[in-house]
Biopython code that builds the backbone (N, CA, C, O; Angstrom):
import numpy as np
from Bio.PDB.StructureBuilder import StructureBuilder

atoms = [
    (1, "MET", "N", (0.843, -1.184, 0.000)),
    (1, "MET", "CA", (0.000, 0.000, 0.000)),
    (1, "MET", "C", (0.888, 1.247, 0.000)),
    (1, "MET", "O", (1.877, 1.324, 0.729)),
    (2, "PHE", "N", (0.516, 2.208, -0.824)),
    (2, "PHE", "CA", (1.305, 3.423, -0.951)),
    (2, "PHE", "C", (0.767, 4.500, -0.013)),
    (2, "PHE", "O", (-0.426, 4.517, 0.290)),
    (3, "LEU", "N", (1.626, 5.386, 0.443)),
    (3, "LEU", "CA", (1.232, 6.460, 1.342)),
    (3, "LEU", "C", (0.839, 7.687, 0.527)),
    (3, "LEU", "O", (1.681, 8.529, 0.214)),
    (4, "PHE", "N", (-0.448, 7.783, 0.185)),
    (4, "PHE", "CA", (-0.926, 8.877, -0.657)),
    (4, "PHE", "C", (-0.776, 10.240, 0.022)),
    (4, "PHE", "O", (-0.552, 11.244, -0.653)),
    (5, "ASN", "N", (-0.898, 10.281, 1.351)),
    (5, "ASN", "CA", (-0.832, 11.568, 2.033)),
    (5, "ASN", "C", (0.595, 12.110, 2.125)),
    (5, "ASN", "O", (0.784, 13.251, 2.546)),
    (6, "LYS", "N", (1.582, 11.337, 1.750)),
    (6, "LYS", "CA", (2.983, 11.773, 1.805)),
    (6, "LYS", "C", (3.485, 12.297, 0.459)),
    (6, "LYS", "O", (4.673, 12.585, 0.316)),
    (7, "VAL", "N", (2.609, 12.421, -0.513)),
    (7, "VAL", "CA", (3.006, 12.851, -1.850)),
    (7, "VAL", "C", (3.154, 14.370, -1.904)),
    (7, "VAL", "O", (2.267, 15.104, -1.467)),
    (8, "ALA", "N", (4.275, 14.831, -2.441)),
    (8, "ALA", "CA", (4.501, 16.268, -2.624)),
    (8, "ALA", "C", (3.591, 16.784, -3.729)),
    (8, "ALA", "O", (3.278, 16.060, -4.675)),
    (9, "THR", "N", (3.169, 18.037, -3.607)),
    (9, "THR", "CA", (2.314, 18.633, -4.627)),
    (9, "THR", "C", (2.933, 19.939, -5.124)),
    (9, "THR", "O", (3.780, 20.546, -4.468)),
    (10, "ILE", "N", (2.482, 20.339, -6.297)),
    (10, "ILE", "CA", (2.895, 21.604, -6.893)),
    (10, "ILE", "C", (1.643, 22.264, -7.452)),
    (10, "ILE", "O", (0.732, 21.582, -7.924)),
    (11, "SER", "N", (1.599, 23.583, -7.400)),
    (11, "SER", "CA", (0.442, 24.301, -7.936)),
    (11, "SER", "C", (0.591, 24.467, -9.451)),
    (11, "SER", "O", (1.674, 24.304, -10.012)),
    (12, "SER", "N", (-0.505, 24.790, -10.073)),
    (12, "SER", "CA", (-0.510, 25.050, -11.509)),
    (12, "SER", "C", (0.443, 26.194, -11.852)),
    (12, "SER", "O", (1.207, 26.105, -12.814)),
    (13, "ALA", "N", (0.394, 27.252, -11.073)),
    (13, "ALA", "CA", (1.258, 28.412, -11.337)),
    (13, "ALA", "C", (2.731, 28.053, -11.201)),
    (13, "ALA", "O", (3.556, 28.492, -12.003)),
    (14, "GLU", "N", (3.063, 27.258, -10.191)),
    (14, "GLU", "CA", (4.464, 26.861, -9.982)),
    (14, "GLU", "C", (4.966, 25.997, -11.135)),
    (14, "GLU", "O", (6.078, 26.202, -11.620)),
    (15, "LEU", "N", (4.158, 25.034, -11.577)),
    (15, "LEU", "CA", (4.586, 24.169, -12.674)),
    (15, "LEU", "C", (4.695, 24.959, -13.973)),
    (15, "LEU", "O", (5.608, 24.724, -14.764)),
    (16, "ALA", "N", (3.786, 25.879, -14.197)),
    (16, "ALA", "CA", (3.820, 26.686, -15.423)),
    (16, "ALA", "C", (5.136, 27.451, -15.548)),
    (16, "ALA", "O", (5.639, 27.632, -16.656)),
    (17, "THR", "N", (5.697, 27.901, -14.429)),
    (17, "THR", "CA", (6.967, 28.639, -14.489)),
    (17, "THR", "C", (8.136, 27.736, -14.843)),
    (17, "THR", "O", (9.195, 28.229, -15.231)),
    (18, "GLN", "N", (7.969, 26.434, -14.719)),
    (18, "GLN", "CA", (9.053, 25.494, -14.988)),
    (18, "GLN", "C", (9.000, 24.882, -16.390)),
    (18, "GLN", "O", (9.908, 24.142, -16.768)),
    (19, "LEU", "N", (7.960, 25.175, -17.163)),
    (19, "LEU", "CA", (7.817, 24.548, -18.481)),
    (19, "LEU", "C", (8.990, 24.833, -19.405)),
    (19, "LEU", "O", (9.350, 23.981, -20.218)),
    (20, "SER", "N", (9.594, 26.010, -19.298)),
    (20, "SER", "CA", (10.721, 26.336, -20.180)),
    (20, "SER", "C", (11.933, 25.445, -19.909)),
    (20, "SER", "O", (12.813, 25.323, -20.762)),
    (21, "GLN", "N", (11.986, 24.827, -18.737)),
    (21, "GLN", "CA", (13.089, 23.928, -18.391)),
    (21, "GLN", "C", (12.827, 22.489, -18.845)),
    (21, "GLN", "O", (13.640, 21.599, -18.595)),
    (22, "LYS", "N", (11.702, 22.265, -19.504)),
    (22, "LYS", "CA", (11.323, 20.955, -20.048)),
    (22, "LYS", "C", (11.318, 19.856, -18.972)),
    (22, "LYS", "O", (12.030, 18.860, -19.101)),
    (23, "PRO", "N", (10.523, 20.035, -17.925)),
    (23, "PRO", "CA", (10.450, 18.999, -16.891)),
    (23, "PRO", "C", (9.783, 17.738, -17.428)),
    (23, "PRO", "O", (9.063, 17.786, -18.425)),
    (24, "VAL", "N", (10.024, 16.619, -16.771)),
    (24, "VAL", "CA", (9.361, 15.368, -17.137)),
    (24, "VAL", "C", (7.968, 15.401, -16.512)),
    (24, "VAL", "O", (7.818, 15.395, -15.290)),
    (25, "ILE", "N", (6.951, 15.437, -17.381)),
    (25, "ILE", "CA", (5.554, 15.473, -16.940)),
    (25, "ILE", "C", (4.877, 14.220, -17.475)),
    (25, "ILE", "O", (4.914, 13.948, -18.675)),
    (26, "ILE", "N", (4.264, 13.467, -16.585)),
    (26, "ILE", "CA", (3.538, 12.264, -16.972)),
    (26, "ILE", "C", (2.060, 12.495, -16.712)),
    (26, "ILE", "O", (1.651, 12.775, -15.585)),
    (27, "ASP", "N", (1.266, 12.375, -17.763)),
    (27, "ASP", "CA", (-0.185, 12.504, -17.669)),
    (27, "ASP", "C", (-0.745, 11.089, -17.557)),
    (27, "ASP", "O", (-0.627, 10.292, -18.488)),
    (28, "VAL", "N", (-1.355, 10.783, -16.414)),
    (28, "VAL", "CA", (-1.811, 9.418, -16.160)),
    (28, "VAL", "C", (-3.258, 9.182, -16.572)),
    (28, "VAL", "O", (-3.838, 8.149, -16.237)),
    (29, "ARG", "N", (-3.842, 10.125, -17.293)),
    (29, "ARG", "CA", (-5.211, 9.929, -17.782)),
    (29, "ARG", "C", (-5.213, 8.933, -18.941)),
    (29, "ARG", "O", (-4.166, 8.600, -19.498)),
    (30, "GLU", "N", (-6.402, 8.470, -19.287)),
    (30, "GLU", "CA", (-6.539, 7.561, -20.426)),
    (30, "GLU", "C", (-6.247, 8.325, -21.722)),
    (30, "GLU", "O", (-6.309, 9.553, -21.765)),
    (31, "LYS", "N", (-5.930, 7.570, -22.769)),
    (31, "LYS", "CA", (-5.490, 8.164, -24.028)),
    (31, "LYS", "C", (-6.491, 9.167, -24.612)),
    (31, "LYS", "O", (-6.083, 10.203, -25.137)),
    (32, "ASP", "N", (-7.789, 8.878, -24.528)),
    (32, "ASP", "CA", (-8.785, 9.801, -25.072)),
    (32, "ASP", "C", (-8.851, 11.093, -24.254)),
    (32, "ASP", "O", (-9.080, 12.165, -24.815)),
    (33, "GLU", "N", (-8.657, 11.005, -22.957)),
    (33, "GLU", "CA", (-8.624, 12.207, -22.117)),
    (33, "GLU", "C", (-7.403, 13.059, -22.490)),
    (33, "GLU", "O", (-7.504, 14.277, -22.637)),
    (34, "PHE", "N", (-6.261, 12.403, -22.639)),
    (34, "PHE", "CA", (-5.015, 13.080, -22.998)),
    (34, "PHE", "C", (-5.162, 13.790, -24.340)),
    (34, "PHE", "O", (-4.715, 14.925, -24.498)),
    (35, "ALA", "N", (-5.788, 13.121, -25.303)),
    (35, "ALA", "CA", (-5.959, 13.693, -26.641)),
    (35, "ALA", "C", (-6.836, 14.940, -26.610)),
    (35, "ALA", "O", (-6.717, 15.797, -27.486)),
    (36, "GLY", "N", (-7.704, 15.053, -25.625)),
    (36, "GLY", "CA", (-8.584, 16.207, -25.504)),
    (36, "GLY", "C", (-7.877, 17.474, -25.065)),
    (36, "GLY", "O", (-8.450, 18.560, -25.147)),
    (37, "GLY", "N", (-6.654, 17.358, -24.603)),
    (37, "GLY", "CA", (-5.863, 18.514, -24.197)),
    (37, "GLY", "C", (-4.974, 18.168, -23.030)),
    (37, "GLY", "O", (-5.422, 17.590, -22.040)),
    (38, "HIS", "N", (-3.706, 18.527, -23.152)),
    (38, "HIS", "CA", (-2.723, 18.196, -22.118)),
    (38, "HIS", "C", (-1.654, 19.287, -22.034)),
    (38, "HIS", "O", (-1.579, 20.173, -22.885)),
    (39, "ILE", "N", (-0.841, 19.201, -21.002)),
    (39, "ILE", "CA", (0.255, 20.146, -20.819)),
    (39, "ILE", "C", (1.306, 19.875, -21.900)),
    (39, "ILE", "O", (1.702, 18.724, -22.089)),
    (40, "PRO", "N", (1.764, 20.902, -22.608)),
    (40, "PRO", "CA", (2.766, 20.690, -23.657)),
    (40, "PRO", "C", (3.993, 19.938, -23.127)),
    (40, "PRO", "O", (4.537, 20.270, -22.074)),
    (41, "GLY", "N", (4.406, 18.932, -23.875)),
    (41, "GLY", "CA", (5.579, 18.145, -23.509)),
    (41, "GLY", "C", (5.278, 16.966, -22.602)),
    (41, "GLY", "O", (6.168, 16.160, -22.330)),
    (42, "ALA", "N", (4.042, 16.846, -22.127)),
    (42, "ALA", "CA", (3.693, 15.738, -21.236)),
    (42, "ALA", "C", (3.669, 14.416, -21.999)),
    (42, "ALA", "O", (3.291, 14.363, -23.169)),
    (43, "GLN", "N", (4.080, 13.350, -21.310)),
    (43, "GLN", "CA", (3.985, 11.988, -21.848)),
    (43, "GLN", "C", (2.696, 11.386, -21.320)),
    (43, "GLN", "O", (2.313, 11.649, -20.179)),
    (44, "ASN", "N", (2.028, 10.592, -22.121)),
    (44, "ASN", "CA", (0.815, 9.928, -21.654)),
    (44, "ASN", "C", (1.129, 8.480, -21.276)),
    (44, "ASN", "O", (1.444, 7.652, -22.130)),
    (45, "ILE", "N", (1.038, 8.201, -19.993)),
    (45, "ILE", "CA", (1.152, 6.836, -19.482)),
    (45, "ILE", "C", (-0.017, 6.653, -18.524)),
    (45, "ILE", "O", (0.061, 7.080, -17.372)),
    (46, "PRO", "N", (-1.114, 6.020, -18.983)),
    (46, "PRO", "CA", (-2.267, 5.832, -18.106)),
    (46, "PRO", "C", (-1.860, 5.165, -16.784)),
    (46, "PRO", "O", (-0.923, 4.369, -16.738)),
    (47, "LEU", "N", (-2.583, 5.507, -15.721)),
    (47, "LEU", "CA", (-2.249, 5.017, -14.389)),
    (47, "LEU", "C", (-2.079, 3.503, -14.359)),
    (47, "LEU", "O", (-1.178, 2.998, -13.689)),
    (48, "GLY", "N", (-2.926, 2.775, -15.070)),
    (48, "GLY", "CA", (-2.841, 1.321, -15.089)),
    (48, "GLY", "C", (-1.569, 0.781, -15.726)),
    (48, "GLY", "O", (-1.242, -0.394, -15.555)),
    (49, "GLU", "N", (-0.848, 1.627, -16.458)),
    (49, "GLU", "CA", (0.387, 1.219, -17.132)),
    (49, "GLU", "C", (1.630, 1.859, -16.500)),
    (49, "GLU", "O", (2.746, 1.624, -16.963)),
    (50, "LEU", "N", (1.446, 2.656, -15.460)),
    (50, "LEU", "CA", (2.545, 3.434, -14.891)),
    (50, "LEU", "C", (3.643, 2.579, -14.279)),
    (50, "LEU", "O", (4.792, 3.016, -14.199)),
    (51, "GLU", "N", (3.318, 1.394, -13.856)),
    (51, "GLU", "CA", (4.310, 0.495, -13.260)),
    (51, "GLU", "C", (5.490, 0.272, -14.207)),
    (51, "GLU", "O", (6.606, 0.022, -13.754)),
    (52, "ARG", "N", (5.252, 0.362, -15.522)),
    (52, "ARG", "CA", (6.310, 0.117, -16.514)),
    (52, "ARG", "C", (7.246, 1.311, -16.701)),
    (52, "ARG", "O", (8.262, 1.183, -17.383)),
    (53, "PHE", "N", (6.934, 2.464, -16.116)),
    (53, "PHE", "CA", (7.768, 3.651, -16.296)),
    (53, "PHE", "C", (9.173, 3.375, -15.783)),
    (53, "PHE", "O", (9.368, 2.899, -14.664)),
    (54, "ASN", "N", (10.147, 3.689, -16.631)),
    (54, "ASN", "CA", (11.547, 3.481, -16.284)),
    (54, "ASN", "C", (12.362, 4.637, -16.841)),
    (54, "ASN", "O", (13.346, 4.437, -17.554)),
    (55, "GLY", "N", (11.938, 5.851, -16.506)),
    (55, "GLY", "CA", (12.594, 7.040, -17.038)),
    (55, "GLY", "C", (13.923, 7.321, -16.376)),
    (55, "GLY", "O", (14.240, 6.772, -15.321)),
    (56, "GLN", "N", (14.693, 8.182, -17.007)),
    (56, "GLN", "CA", (16.020, 8.524, -16.517)),
    (56, "GLN", "C", (16.012, 9.744, -15.596)),
    (56, "GLN", "O", (17.027, 10.050, -14.971)),
    (57, "ALA", "N", (14.875, 10.445, -15.505)),
    (57, "ALA", "CA", (14.811, 11.653, -14.682)),
    (57, "ALA", "C", (14.667, 11.298, -13.208)),
    (57, "ALA", "O", (14.006, 10.323, -12.853)),
    (58, "ASP", "N", (15.288, 12.095, -12.367)),
    (58, "ASP", "CA", (15.129, 11.908, -10.924)),
    (58, "ASP", "C", (13.805, 12.479, -10.450)),
    (58, "ASP", "O", (13.169, 11.927, -9.552)),
    (59, "LYS", "N", (13.385, 13.599, -11.062)),
    (59, "LYS", "CA", (12.164, 14.284, -10.650)),
    (59, "LYS", "C", (11.142, 14.208, -11.772)),
    (59, "LYS", "O", (11.453, 14.496, -12.928)),
    (60, "VAL", "N", (9.918, 13.819, -11.425)),
    (60, "VAL", "CA", (8.830, 13.755, -12.397)),
    (60, "VAL", "C", (7.589, 14.402, -11.799)),
    (60, "VAL", "O", (7.352, 14.337, -10.593)),
    (61, "TYR", "N", (6.810, 15.024, -12.663)),
    (61, "TYR", "CA", (5.548, 15.641, -12.271)),
    (61, "TYR", "C", (4.427, 14.811, -12.861)),
    (61, "TYR", "O", (4.488, 14.406, -14.022)),
    (62, "LEU", "N", (3.400, 14.559, -12.061)),
    (62, "LEU", "CA", (2.272, 13.757, -12.527)),
    (62, "LEU", "C", (1.003, 14.580, -12.536)),
    (62, "LEU", "O", (0.765, 15.394, -11.644)),
    (63, "VAL", "N", (0.191, 14.356, -13.558)),
    (63, "VAL", "CA", (-1.061, 15.092, -13.728)),
    (63, "VAL", "C", (-2.161, 14.142, -14.178)),
    (63, "VAL", "O", (-1.902, 13.169, -14.887)),
    (64, "CYS", "N", (-3.383, 14.428, -13.766)),
    (64, "CYS", "CA", (-4.571, 13.725, -14.259)),
    (64, "CYS", "C", (-5.680, 14.774, -14.380)),
    (64, "CYS", "O", (-5.385, 15.961, -14.519)),
    (65, "GLN", "N", (-6.915, 14.370, -14.332)),
    (65, "GLN", "CA", (-8.007, 15.329, -14.472)),
    (65, "GLN", "C", (-8.202, 16.176, -13.217)),
    (65, "GLN", "O", (-8.295, 17.400, -13.303)),
    (66, "SER", "N", (-8.264, 15.523, -12.036)),
    (66, "SER", "CA", (-8.560, 16.268, -10.803)),
    (66, "SER", "C", (-7.446, 16.219, -9.765)),
    (66, "SER", "O", (-7.484, 16.971, -8.791)),
    (67, "GLY", "N", (-6.460, 15.353, -9.952)),
    (67, "GLY", "CA", (-5.366, 15.233, -9.002)),
    (67, "GLY", "C", (-5.370, 13.954, -8.189)),
    (67, "GLY", "O", (-4.417, 13.696, -7.454)),
    (68, "MET", "N", (-6.413, 13.143, -8.297)),
    (68, "MET", "CA", (-6.483, 11.917, -7.499)),
    (68, "MET", "C", (-5.667, 10.771, -8.116)),
    (68, "MET", "O", (-4.885, 10.123, -7.420)),
    (69, "ARG", "N", (-5.848, 10.521, -9.414)),
    (69, "ARG", "CA", (-5.080, 9.443, -10.052)),
    (69, "ARG", "C", (-3.593, 9.776, -10.068)),
    (69, "ARG", "O", (-2.753, 8.900, -9.863)),
    (70, "SER", "N", (-3.272, 11.039, -10.312)),
    (70, "SER", "CA", (-1.856, 11.415, -10.340)),
    (70, "SER", "C", (-1.241, 11.319, -8.950)),
    (70, "SER", "O", (-0.046, 11.054, -8.825)),
    (71, "LYS", "N", (-2.022, 11.527, -7.920)),
    (71, "LYS", "CA", (-1.514, 11.357, -6.552)),
    (71, "LYS", "C", (-1.180, 9.884, -6.313)),
    (71, "LYS", "O", (-0.159, 9.571, -5.699)),
    (72, "GLN", "N", (-2.026, 8.990, -6.790)),
    (72, "GLN", "CA", (-1.747, 7.550, -6.690)),
    (72, "GLN", "C", (-0.491, 7.203, -7.485)),
    (72, "GLN", "O", (0.362, 6.450, -7.016)),
    (73, "GLY", "N", (-0.385, 7.762, -8.695)),
    (73, "GLY", "CA", (0.788, 7.517, -9.528)),
    (73, "GLY", "C", (2.064, 8.043, -8.905)),
    (73, "GLY", "O", (3.112, 7.402, -8.986)),
    (74, "ALA", "N", (1.980, 9.216, -8.281)),
    (74, "ALA", "CA", (3.159, 9.788, -7.619)),
    (74, "ALA", "C", (3.599, 8.889, -6.468)),
    (74, "ALA", "O", (4.795, 8.675, -6.270)),
    (75, "ALA", "N", (2.643, 8.365, -5.713)),
    (75, "ALA", "CA", (2.984, 7.459, -4.607)),
    (75, "ALA", "C", (3.679, 6.203, -5.143)),
    (75, "ALA", "O", (4.638, 5.717, -4.544)),
    (76, "LEU", "N", (3.193, 5.684, -6.270)),
    (76, "LEU", "CA", (3.810, 4.508, -6.891)),
    (76, "LEU", "C", (5.252, 4.807, -7.302)),
    (76, "LEU", "O", (6.164, 4.042, -6.988)),
    (77, "LEU", "N", (5.454, 5.927, -8.008)),
    (77, "LEU", "CA", (6.806, 6.265, -8.469)),
    (77, "LEU", "C", (7.728, 6.612, -7.303)),
    (77, "LEU", "O", (8.923, 6.318, -7.354)),
    (78, "ASN", "N", (7.193, 7.231, -6.260)),
    (78, "ASN", "CA", (8.007, 7.488, -5.068)),
    (78, "ASN", "C", (8.511, 6.171, -4.486)),
    (78, "ASN", "O", (9.653, 6.081, -4.035)),
    (79, "SER", "N", (7.660, 5.155, -4.498)),
    (79, "SER", "CA", (8.059, 3.850, -3.952)),
    (79, "SER", "C", (9.135, 3.182, -4.803)),
    (79, "SER", "O", (9.831, 2.278, -4.342)),
    (80, "LYS", "N", (9.265, 3.641, -6.063)),
    (80, "LYS", "CA", (10.293, 3.114, -6.964)),
    (80, "LYS", "C", (11.560, 3.973, -6.955)),
    (80, "LYS", "O", (12.485, 3.724, -7.728)),
    (81, "GLY", "N", (11.601, 4.983, -6.078)),
    (81, "GLY", "CA", (12.802, 5.789, -5.926)),
    (81, "GLY", "C", (12.815, 7.119, -6.664)),
    (81, "GLY", "O", (13.807, 7.845, -6.595)),
    (82, "TYR", "N", (11.748, 7.455, -7.362)),
    (82, "TYR", "CA", (11.679, 8.739, -8.058)),
    (82, "TYR", "C", (11.205, 9.822, -7.095)),
    (82, "TYR", "O", (10.520, 9.533, -6.114)),
    (83, "GLU", "N", (11.567, 11.052, -7.376)),
    (83, "GLU", "CA", (10.957, 12.194, -6.697)),
    (83, "GLU", "C", (9.765, 12.574, -7.567)),
    (83, "GLU", "O", (9.912, 13.286, -8.561)),
    (84, "ALA", "N", (8.587, 12.093, -7.187)),
    (84, "ALA", "CA", (7.376, 12.298, -7.971)),
    (84, "ALA", "C", (6.493, 13.330, -7.280)),
    (84, "ALA", "O", (6.211, 13.231, -6.086)),
    (85, "ILE", "N", (6.064, 14.316, -8.053)),
    (85, "ILE", "CA", (5.306, 15.440, -7.516)),
    (85, "ILE", "C", (3.967, 15.533, -8.245)),
    (85, "ILE", "O", (3.907, 15.516, -9.475)),
    (86, "ASN", "N", (2.912, 15.630, -7.469)),
    (86, "ASN", "CA", (1.550, 15.669, -7.993)),
    (86, "ASN", "C", (1.124, 17.102, -8.311)),
    (86, "ASN", "O", (1.369, 18.016, -7.524)),
    (87, "LEU", "N", (0.483, 17.295, -9.476)),
    (87, "LEU", "CA", (-0.079, 18.602, -9.810)),
    (87, "LEU", "C", (-1.409, 18.741, -9.080)),
    (87, "LEU", "O", (-2.371, 18.031, -9.375)),
    (88, "LYS", "N", (-1.451, 19.662, -8.126)),
    (88, "LYS", "CA", (-2.647, 19.892, -7.319)),
    (88, "LYS", "C", (-3.815, 20.299, -8.215)),
    (88, "LYS", "O", (-3.676, 21.199, -9.043)),
    (89, "HIS", "N", (-4.936, 19.659, -8.057)),
    (89, "HIS", "CA", (-6.182, 19.898, -8.798)),
    (89, "HIS", "C", (-6.109, 19.476, -10.273)),
    (89, "HIS", "O", (-7.062, 19.710, -11.017)),
    (90, "GLY", "N", (-5.024, 18.871, -10.704)),
    (90, "GLY", "CA", (-4.923, 18.325, -12.056)),
    (90, "GLY", "C", (-5.239, 19.317, -13.158)),
    (90, "GLY", "O", (-5.026, 20.521, -13.013)),
    (91, "MET", "N", (-5.749, 18.792, -14.260)),
    (91, "MET", "CA", (-6.054, 19.634, -15.418)),
    (91, "MET", "C", (-7.224, 20.577, -15.134)),
    (91, "MET", "O", (-7.343, 21.618, -15.780)),
    (92, "ILE", "N", (-8.079, 20.232, -14.187)),
    (92, "ILE", "CA", (-9.170, 21.138, -13.816)),
    (92, "ILE", "C", (-8.607, 22.464, -13.317)),
    (92, "ILE", "O", (-9.162, 23.525, -13.600)),
    (93, "GLY", "N", (-7.506, 22.401, -12.577)),
    (93, "GLY", "CA", (-6.895, 23.606, -12.034)),
    (93, "GLY", "C", (-5.777, 24.188, -12.872)),
    (93, "GLY", "O", (-5.204, 25.214, -12.505)),
    (94, "TRP", "N", (-5.452, 23.557, -13.988)),
    (94, "TRP", "CA", (-4.343, 24.008, -14.830)),
    (94, "TRP", "C", (-4.715, 25.287, -15.564)),
    (94, "TRP", "O", (-5.727, 25.332, -16.262)),
    (95, "ASN", "N", (-3.895, 26.334, -15.408)),
    (95, "ASN", "CA", (-4.134, 27.621, -16.062)),
    (95, "ASN", "C", (-3.100, 27.912, -17.135)),
    (95, "ASN", "O", (-3.136, 28.973, -17.759)),
    (96, "GLY", "N", (-2.173, 26.975, -17.358)),
    (96, "GLY", "CA", (-1.127, 27.188, -18.338)),
    (96, "GLY", "C", (-1.558, 26.765, -19.739)),
    (96, "GLY", "O", (-2.737, 26.513, -19.989)),
    (97, "PRO", "N", (-0.589, 26.690, -20.648)),
    (97, "PRO", "CA", (-0.885, 26.315, -22.036)),
    (97, "PRO", "C", (-1.370, 24.877, -22.136)),
    (97, "PRO", "O", (-1.013, 24.020, -21.328)),
    (98, "ILE", "N", (-2.196, 24.637, -23.153)),
    (98, "ILE", "CA", (-2.734, 23.299, -23.415)),
    (98, "ILE", "C", (-2.446, 22.927, -24.862)),
    (98, "ILE", "O", (-2.660, 23.726, -25.774)),
    (99, "GLN", "N", (-1.968, 21.728, -25.058)),
    (99, "GLN", "CA", (-1.680, 21.197, -26.392)),
    (99, "GLN", "C", (-2.763, 20.193, -26.741)),
    (99, "GLN", "O", (-3.173, 19.392, -25.900)),
    (100, "ARG", "N", (-3.219, 20.238, -27.967)),
    (100, "ARG", "CA", (-4.245, 19.282, -28.447)),
    (100, "ARG", "C", (-3.722, 18.545, -29.647)),
    (100, "ARG", "O", (-4.420, 17.699, -30.204)),
]
sb = StructureBuilder()
sb.init_structure("model")
sb.init_model(0)
sb.init_chain("A")
sb.init_seg("    ")
for serial, (resi, resn, name, xyz) in enumerate(atoms, 1):
    if name == "N":
        sb.init_residue(resn, " ", resi, " ")
    sb.init_atom(name, np.array(xyz, "f"), 0.0, 1.0, " ", f" {name:<3s}", serial, name[0])
structure = sb.get_structure()
């Protein structure tokens, strides 16, 4: 069992300021949700497939629609040794650019 309450979070405004640095962003929504609009540069790995993630980055940001699935995903990646940070309120709270 993962400790969901121990997951670090970041606000939409904070993440938006980091986009120019090309952070690793994983969108854990399903493919059709991702296609409807996502943060530019985000990779789509649905939550059910996240166990296979084997990226080279130490720090990753996770996003979903409301922040619940990405919080679960962040807890999973934290357990695998990544510094995984959840986007608070997910795409509902995202005020930055959207790619379609």
